[in-house]
N, C-alpha and C positions, 0 to 999 in steps of 0.2 A: 504494500500500500504506500502511495506517495503522500507525504505529510503536506497538507495545505497550510499556508500561512494564515492561520485562524486567529482572529482578534479575540482577546481574552473576554471581551464583553458579549461575545456571540451567544445568542439564546440556545443554539443547538451545537452539538458535537460535530466533529468532522463526519462521522458516519451518518448522522442525521442530515447534514447538508448534502452529502453525496446522494443519499436516498431521495431527498427532495429534488435535486437537479436531474436525477435519472427518471423520476416519475412525472415531473411537471411537463406538460405539453402546452406551454404558453411561450410566446416570443420573449427574448431578452431585450431589454432596453440597453443600447450601447451608446456611450457618449465619447465623442472624439473632439479634438480641439481644432477649431477653424483658424484660418489665417488671421482673423480679427482677434484671436485669443479667447473667444467665447466658445462654449461647448455646443456641439450639435448632437442631438439625441435621435437615434433611429431604432426601429424595432427589427430584429432579425431572428430567424429560427436558429436554434442552437441544440447541441447535445454536449454532455459532459463525459469525458473519458480521460483516465490516467492523469488526473490533477489539472487538466486543461478544459477550457470551454471552447467549443468549436462552432463556427458558423461559416457562411459563404457569402460572397458578394461578386457582382459583375465588375469586370475591370474598368468600366466607364462610370461606375457609381461614385458618388462624392465620397462615400466612406472609404473606398479604395485609395483615393487621392490623399485624404486626410491621414489615414493610418500609415501611408508610405512616408508622408512628411513628418509625422509625429506618432510613433507607435504606442504612446501612453494613452490609456483609455480607462473608462469606468463602466461598470455593468450593473444591472439589476434584473432579477428574475422574480417577479411577484405578480399575483393577480390583482385585478382592480376591485374584486369583491371581498366582503368581510368573511371571515376574520382576516385582518391584515397581517400578513407574514411573508417572508421571503428571504432572498439572499442578495447581497450586494458586495461590491468590492472594486478594487482597482487592479489593473494589470498592464502587461505589455503584449501587444498584438504582433503577430507575424502574418504576412500575406504569403501563402504558399500555392504556387500554380499547380504543381504536380499532384498535391493532395486533394485538389478539388474533385478529381475523378472518383475518389472514395467518399469524400465528405458530402457532396451534394446529393447523391442517391440516399445516403443515410438520413439526411435532413428531410428529403421528400417522403421517404417511408415513415419517418417519425411523425411528421405533421400532416401529411396528406393520406398516407396509406393508399387505398384504392378509391378514394372519394372523388378525385378530380384528375382523371387521366390526361385530359387535354393540357392542364397546367403543368403536370409532371413532364409530359412530352416536350412542351415548350421550354421548360427550364433545362432539361437535359440536352436539348438541341443547341444550347449556348455554352455547354460545359467547357469548350476549348477557350472560352473567354471569361472564365470564372476563376476566382481565387478562393481557396480555403482560408479562413481566419482562425488562427490558433491564439487563444488568449491564455497567457500564463499569469495567474493571479499573483499579485504582489502582497495583497491582503484580501481576506474574505471574511464576511460576517453574516449573521442571520438575525432576524427579529421575528417575534411571534406575539401578537397581541390577542390571541385567541381567548385566553383566560379572562382578560379584562373586558372583552367584548361579548362574553356569553351571558 
């Protein structure tokens, strides 16, 4: 098991965070730094594997440009519904061309399954122009307001 850089104030243990990341099928919110110095937040499909959070983006997407210029980012994986709980952190992102062929199909299977074959086909038709995003957390934490909201 890879030890995550878990904040001491985290509501959950590493095992609980990993379980949450593996079970949750909601997009992550990814924040990148724009040229202006302000953050840009975008939602991306993700999966968790071996201590890293993985996503994908098209080579022409703004997030590709921003992460190339500055790989420092922040992320949050949390639903909008009560009880409010989730995982957030900061990390360093790598854009990896060759890994896109493995990452994109996993993301499609995780978030679409068999529900939208036309979208899956379209996404896969662009795979030669996709990057996998590998985020290595620099710190990670969780919060869980379930007890106070019950």
